[in-house]
C-alpha positions, -999 to 999 in steps of 0.1 A, spaced: 0 0 0 12 35 -9 0 68 4 13 102 -9 1 131 12 7 168 16 7 184 51 8 220 61 32 234 88 6 227 115 6 190 107 -29 190 91 -33 169 60 -39 193 31 -42 168 3 -39 131 -6 -23 128 -40 -24 90 -41 -36 61 -19 -36 26 -31 -14 -1 -47 10 4 -76 32 -21 -95 70 -18 -91 85 9 -113 86 47 -118 54 67 -114 45 103 -117 18 123 -97 8 159 -103 -2 182 -74 -30 206 -82 -25 232 -54 -50 258 -67 -70 256 -34 -39 261 -12 -21 293 -2 15 300 -6 37 286 21 58 256 33 43 221 30 56 187 37 53 158 12 50 124 29 53 91 11 44 60 32 49 26 18 36 -4 38 49 -38 30 39 -72 43 38 -75 80 50 -44 99 75 -31 74 69 6 67 90 31 48 82 68 54 99 96 35 92 132 42 104 162 21 98 199 25 83 219 -4 77 256 -8 46 266 -27 48 301 -44 19 316 -62 
């Protein structure tokens, strides 16, 4: 299972870009941020494997309008 989410600086989930399963490989997702204000956001990718194996990667992004 894969979940790609956007969070604001208060830790509130602002958007979910993808949630579900994908085959192995390279994938692309576009973020439509029209309803969000300029500021700093955090992009979080969570990958859940079989059992309790989880990989969580978080990156900072700056949205300028």
